[in-house]
Every structure is written in structure tokens, then in C-alpha cells.
N, C-alpha and C positions, 0 to 999 in steps of 0.2 A: 065370338069366343066366349065360352062359358067355363066356370070354374067349379070344381067339386072339392069340398073341403074334407079332409080326413083328420081325425082327432090327433091328440098329442101322443108322444112316446111311440111312434112307429119306426123311427130311425134307430138302428141297432149297431151300425158301424160306419165309420168314415175312414177312407184310405186315399190319401192324395186328393185328386180332383173328383173322386167317386163317393157317393153317399148311398148306403144300402138300407132299404126300407122293407118292412113287412108288407106283403101284398094284401090289400083289403078291398080293392075294386078292380073291375076289368079296365085295363089301360092298354095302350099300344106303344110300339117302338117309336122313338123320336117325338113323343108327345111332350109339349111344353109343361114345365113344372115351376112352381114358386115354393121356396122353402123359407118359412118364417121362424127365426130363432126365438129363444126365450126372451131376449132383450128387445124384440120387435124389429130387428133388422131383417130385410127381405133379400133373398138371393135367387137368381134365375138358374134354371137347369133344364135338362131334357132327359128322357128315358133312353138309356143306352142298351139295356138288356133286362130280361124278366123271365121268370119261371112261375110255377104254380104258387110258390110261397114267398118269393122276394122280388123286389124291383131295384135295379141299379140305375142311379141317377148321375149323369155327368154334370157337375156343378160348373157353371160358367163364371162364377165369382169364387173368391177364395173361401175355403172351408175353415180357415183358422178362426178360432174363437166361437165356432158353432157348437153349442152343447147338444148332445143327443137327447137328453131329457128335456121335455117341454117343446120339442120341435113340432111345428104344424106344417102340413104340406097341402098345396093346392094343385090339382091336375086340371089342365085346360081342355082336354079332349081333342086337341089338334096340334100339328107341328108348330114349331117356332115360326113366327112371321116377322117381316121387316116392313114397317110402315113408311111408304115412299110418297113423294109428291113433287110438284113443279119446282120447289125451292131446293132441290137436292144438290145441284152444282154449286161449288164453292164451299161446301161444308166439310168439316173434319170430324170423324167419328172414331170411337174405339173399336175393338174387334167384334163387338156384338151390337153395333149400331147406336150407341149412346153418344150424344154430342160431346166433343172435346174442345170446341172452339169458343165456348162461352156464349154461343148464340142460343136462341130459343129452341124448344123442341120443333121438329119438322112438322109443318102443316100437312098431314097425311091425306092423300087422295085415294090410295090403294094400300092393301096389305098383302104382300106376296110371301109365299112359303120360301124359307131360306134354302131348302134342299132342292128347289127348282121343280119344274114340271118337264117330263121327257118330251122331246120333239120327235114327232113321227118321221122316220127316214124319208117317207114320200113327200113330206112337207118341206124338207130341207132344199135350199137352192145352192148349187155348187158355187164356191167362191171364185170370182173372176175379175175383181176390180182391185187396182193397186192402192197401197197405202204407204205414204212416205214417212220415213223416220228421221231423216237428216244425216244418217250415217251411210257413207259410200259402200262400205263392206256389206251392208244389208241391202240398201236400195238398188245398187248396181249388180251386186254379185249373188245375193240371196233374197230377192224381193219378197216383201210381205204383202199378202193379199187379204182383203177384207173378208172376215169370216174364218180366217186361218188360226191355228194354234201353233206358234213357233217358239219353242223354249230357248232360253239362253243358259248354257252350261258354263258355270264359273268355278272358282276355287277360292279357298281361304286367302285373303289378302289381295285379291284381284278387284278392280274397280267396278264391280257390277252395280253398286249403289249409284255411282256417278253416271253410269250408262243408263240406268233406269230413269234417273231424273232428266238426263238430256233427251231421252226418247219422249218422255212425258212433256217436256218443254217444246220440242221441235216437231213432233209428229203432226201431220196434216193430211188432208185430202188433196189430190191433184187439183191444180188451179181450175181445170175445166169442170170439176165437180163442185166447186164452191168450197168455202171454208167457214169457220166460226160456228154459227148456230147449229149446223148439222153434224158437228164433230165433238166428242167428249172423251175424257179420260177417267177411268176408275183405277185408283192406285191402292193396292193392298199390301201393307207391311205386316209380315207374319213372324212373330217372335223376335223382333228386332231390338237392339239396344236403344236406350233412351237417346243417346247422341245421334244415332241414325234417324230416329223418328223426328228429332228437331231439325236435322239436316234436310230431310224430305219436305217438311212443312215450310221451313224458311226459304228454301230454294224455289218452291212453287209459288210462294207469296211474292218473293223478290222479282221473279220473272213474269208475273202476271198470269201464269198458267193455271193458278188455283181457280180462277173464275170459270174455267171449263172443266174442272176436275172435282171428283169426290175422293177424299182420302179416308182410308180405314187403317188405323195404326194399332196393332197388337204388340205390346211390349214383351220382352223376354221375361219380365217379372210377372206377367199375367198368367192366369190358369192355363195349363196345357189343354184342357177341354175347350177353353175359349179359343185357343189357337186353331182348333179343328173347325171352328165356325167362321173365322175371319174371312177366308176366301169365299165362303157361301154367302155371307152378307154382301161382300163386294160384288159377286156375280149376280145377286138378286137386284142390286142397284143398277147394274149394267143391263139386265134384262128389262127393267122398267124403262130406262133411257132409250134402249134400242127398239123395243117392240111396242111400247106405248107412246113415247115421244118421237119415235122415228129417227133417232140419231145413229150415226156410225160411232161405235164405242170401242176404244182400245183399252183393254184390261191388262195392267201390269201387276204381277203378283211376285213378291220377294219376301222371304226365301222359302221355297217349297221344301227344302231340306228340313227346316224347322218344323214345318207341318208334319212331315213323315216321322220325325223324331217324337213329336207329340202323339202321333198315332201309335207308335211303338210303346210309348210310356203308358198310354191309356189301355192298350191291349194287354200289356203285362199286368196292369192293376186288375183287370177282369179275370186274369188267370187263363188267357187264351193260349193255345199252342203256337209258338213262334215258328217262323219260316226262315228264309235266307237272312243271315246277319241279325236275327232277332226281330225282324219286321213281321207283322201279321201276314198270313197268306192271302188275305183279301186286299192288300195294298194296291194291287193293279186295278181292281174294280173300283176301289175308293178314289184313286186318282182319276180314273175315267169319269166318275161323276162330276169332277171339276172341269177337266179339259173338254169334255163333250158338250159343255154349255156354251161353247163358242159356235158361231155359224150364222147363217141367214135363213129366214123363213120365207118361203115363196108367197108373194102377194103383200109382203110388209116391207117398208122402205129401209129399216134399220139393219144393223149388223153388229156382231160382237166378235172382236179379234183379240186373241190372247197372246201375251208374252210372259209366260211363267219363268221365273229366274230361280235356279237352284245351284248350290255349291256342291261340287263333287267331293266327297271325303277322300283325302289323299290324292286328289286329281285323278281319281279312278273312274273312267267313263263307263266301265263295266259294273260299277256299283249298282245295287238294285234300284236306287232312286232314279239316276239318269237312264238306266237300262229300261225300266218299265215306262218311263216318260217317253223315250224314243219310240217305243212300240205304239203308243197312243197318238202322239202328235205327228205333225206333217213336216218333219225336219228338225234341225237344231242349229243354233249359233254357238260356237265353242270359243272360249277365251283362251289365250296363250300366255303362259308365264314368261317365256323367253322374250316375247314382244314387249311385255310389261316391264321387264328388267331393262330393256333398251329405251324405255320412256316413250314408246309409241302408243298413241291413244286414238281410237279404241283398240285394245290388243286382241283383235279377232283373228283366230287361226282359220284360214279360209278353206284349206283342203278337206278337213273333216266336217265343215259346216255345209248345210244343205237346206234349201227350201223346196219341198216337193211340189208346191203349187205355183212356183214362180212362172212356169210356162203358161199357166192359165190366166195370169194377171198382167203379163207384159207382152209387148209386140202386138201384132195383128190389130193395130189401130187403137189399142188401149193406152199404151205409152209410146215412146219412140220406136219405130219399126225395127231399127237395127240394134236395139238393146239386147235381145237374147243372143245374137251372134257375137256382139262385143264381149258379153260376159263369158261366153263359151271360149272365145279366143284367149281372154285374160286367164281363165282357169287353166287352159292347156299350156300356155307359155309359162305361167307361174309354177305349174307342176314340173315342167322340164327344168326350170331354174332351181327348184328345190333338189331335184335329182343331181343336177350339176354341182351343187354345194357339197353333197355327199362325196362325189367323185373328187372334188378339189381338196377335201379334207384328207383324202388318201394319197393323191399324186401331187398335190400342190398346184397353185394357179399357173406356175410356169409350165406345167405339163399339159395344160388345156389348149384346145384349138381356139381359133378366133371366134367361131360360133359359140363355143362354150363360154368364153369370156363375155360375149354380148349377153348371153342368157344370165350370167351372174350379175352383170350390171343391171339388166332388166329386173331381176328379182329384188335387188336393193331398191331400185327406183319405185317398184310396185309397192313395197312395204312402206317406204318413206313418203310417197306422194298419194297413193290410192288408199291404202289401209289407214295410215296415220293422217289425222286431220285436226288434232288438238281440240280446242274449244270451238272451232269453226263448224257451224251447221251448213250442210250443202244441200242445195236443191238437186233434183234428179238431173236437170240439165248440166249443172256444174259437175256432178259425179260422172256423167257420160263424157264430158269434155276432158276431165283428168284421165279417164280411162283410155280415150283415144290418144292422148298426148304421150303416155308411156309406151304405147305400141309403136310409135314412130321410130323408136330405136331398133326395131327388129326388121330385117329385110322383108319386103312384101312376098318373096317366094317362100317364106317360112310361116306365113299367116294362113294356115290351111282351113281355118274355121270361118274365114271371110271370103266373100265373092269379089269379083273385079270392081263392081260398082261401089261397094263399101270401101274398098281400099282406095279407089280413086277419089271418092267424095270426102273421106275423113282423114286420110293419111298422106295426101299429096298437096 
């Protein structure tokens, strides 16, 4: 990296996280910039827009106290890079890769561009291996596959922070694939309150999961431009761990809604034309640059799996953020406010939840052979139970047939025993067993998704 120094007094306006400069050199988009104030303080930024006369710099540090007169700017001639090395696991960084844990600077072996490098479609390997999270509603019903991007749709006040920590604490490779040294977690908190950041850090330290985890914590008080880079620094660390060290990496990003709000704020500061609900028209492609960094590369042992978490404004699943996310990713896990009010944890609403790659990572010798059939039968029976609840709310339970009453009882047992598991983490074997146990209440003649062998082997 080289630096080109431009003289003083080229900054003519500061607006929020943006600094506007007079253009004196040929520079490029996303080029790294250092801004030195008159008091000697140095702030990091990157070029967000430019024309023939001016350059717009996104400041990654606060612009408060930065005087326009006497400002000196250095352009580095290349995009921002994150310096990574073998000591990455167990460290805690802020949103732009600066240590927060009091430890020494990372002994860097490589410097990777934070915006990532595109993967050729022909070099991608289709995800087909299972990854365990410890939650039955995911492992049994919406299985996560290594290399997949499976978002979690939440809402204000729902326990997505707790779910994120539990997944980070309990996620593992199947026993036949080994554990420990080949598995890692990258956890990115985007625009989170200070209390949430401390909760994430303390829980990871207390459980011992921090030893296999890299934390990136961007606070709500940090610059909105810094918020746009936090997931990119986190994914750069994941790419190093996966494709250089050969690990299977699970990336948990929360909250992508804060990221999109920062994108809207910065876009408005630039004077760009807004689209739906004020978000920029390029939000779809911007989110794709994050989500598409998940996957596997043919010939390399590692993988990157993503669980991005977002809160739906007003619980509206048609809002632009979950709507666009659903187009890019391979399914979704949806949280339910009614289950949460009934103190069921995790409050996952199964009927709108979906993992499009589940069929590629389960059964056929990869996990238990009867897993897909069991999940399909549970989905079918639970769907009937939900329809029966609607009927019962109209005619009353006294007007139901014996079959309908059994379905109502099954629906209650399914939510109480399968979906709800409290603080208990379950292995896939335990999840399968609890799934078979609730089906025993349904007559075998009504189990249309199971064959005779499966019924005889598991339900008699």
C-alpha cells in the first residue's frame, strides 16, 4: 500500500459521516483514505463517490471536532484491507477491525480486501453437508447446510440476540466429520446497543465458545459509515479462516436492519434518489454483495455458512429488507410473537419457515435416512393442526370430531415438546427422537408421508 499526500485546505464540507473534498488527483471508488486533522488526529475513511471536481469520503470515525481548515488527506491507491493471521480466533474487534479486547495488534500474515473477491460460478461447489445448530426447529425441520445463507426474520422485542448466542455456543459439525479445530464462528454485531455488545461478549467468554470465535462489535453510537463496513470485515475474516485455514465457518450477523438503515442514511446524505420507503434503489445488489460471500469453493476444504438476522419493522415480512433478503438467500427462519408471549423458546414459527437446501444436506447417507420423511410428516400434521385451531375458534371444541381433537392435541404437543426446548441444546439424534415421540399420538393410517417400514420401526 502506498500513500499520496495532498496539501491542506481541500476539505470544503462535512455532513454527518461524509466529508467532501476538492479533487486534486486521479482516485478510485472505495479507495482507502486517511484524514489528518489540524490537531494531529487521524481518521480512516474510504471514497464513496466522485466526479470531476469533488470527492466524497465516507468517514469510518466520527467527524465531530474535525476542522475543515488545515485538514490533510492521504489516498492509499487501493481499497480498505483487513490484516489477518493465525491468531484471529478468540479476538474481539470493533466494526472496522481494531482490537477491543486489550490484546496486542494481530500478527498479520495476509491482507485481504474487505469488499471481497467475486467467486466464479463455475468454481462454486453446491452445498450438501449438514451443520448442527442445537435447535430442533432448525436441525429437524429446516436443516442448515454448510455453504448456505439462511436468514432469521425477527421483530422488535423478540429474543433474536439470545438465539444468536445459543447458535454460536452450540453449533457444531456432525460427529462423523469431527469437531473443534475444523469449525469456527464469526460473529458480527451491527449497530447494537452497548448492553447487547456486553451480553454477546460475556456469554461467549462464559461458555468457552470465544476460543473458536471472532467477534466484531459495532455499537449504535458508532459512525453509520462504519456500520456499512462491519459485515464486510467480518466476512473477510471468515474468508481467511475458510479458504486459507480450511475451516468450516458459521457467520452470524445481527442486525441487518441496522445495516440497511445506515445505507439509507448515507444514501440520503449523498443526495441520491430514494426508492421504496426511502431506501436506495441499489439496496438489493448491496445486500447481495454480503450474502453471496457464503458458499464453498471446489477443491478447497473450507466453507462459509451465513445466518444473517434482521428485525422486520412492524413485523412486516413484506418490508423491503426481509423481502429483498428472501430473494437472495435460500430460505428463512421466522420468529413468532404469539409463541414468545406463551414463553416458548425458541419462538420459531415453522409454517412460513423454509430451508431450500435441506433436501441436499439430509438423508441419503448424510444424516439419518428417515430424517426428511419425518420432517415432512411433522410439517403436514402440524399444518392440519393449525387449520383445526381455526375451525375450533369458530365452532368450539365440542363441535369437533375425534380426529380433529387428536390434531389439536398434537399441535399443542408439537409446540410444547418439539419447538420449545428452553435452555437445552439438542443433538440431531435427540431432535429426531422427540419428533417421533409426538407422532405416536396420531393413528398410523393418517401418517401419509411415512412408509410402512418407518412406521413399524419408529412408532410401534
